[in-house]
Residue, then its C-alpha position, 0 to 999 in steps of 0.5 A: m705562221k698564222a693560217m685562217i680557215l673558211a668555215a663561214g659557209l653554209g655546209t649546204r651539200l652536207r645536209p643533214l648533218t649542218d641542219d643543226r651546227p655548223k660543218a666545222l663542227v662535222t663529226v668524222a672518226g670522233r672528231t670535228l673536221l674544225e679539230i682536225a684542220l686545226e690540229r693539221l695547221h699546229i703540225f706545219g708551224v700554225n699557231e695563230v690562226i683566223v676563223n671565218v664565221h657564220n650560220f651556228g658561228d657561235m657554237i664553233v666560238e664556244y667549242l673553241k673557246a671549250s677547247g682552249n682554242f687547242g693550244m694556238r692564238i685563233e681568233v674569230s673574225r665573224e659575217d653579219v651577211l656572207l662575202d664569199t671566198g675573197g670577202g672573207l679574206k679581204k675582211a679578216a686581214p689588218 
């Protein structure tokens, strides 16, 4: 099963937590929001994930690499310009 995590936003509503990191890497109870989302997807049988990135995108790529992609097949879709939800989905489509 496949899924997509929309992580390209600027995280403006989470400031100041997102002043130096993407919203997906904000921690809650010692775990990043991205880790929590990926773990839940994995529990439901998802084994392929696309994560779209924009703001601090390289930090997300490095985090995934350091975490061994959480044992999943993860691809990153970079957005040089924010495409909003529909645009992010369309860009990631095969």
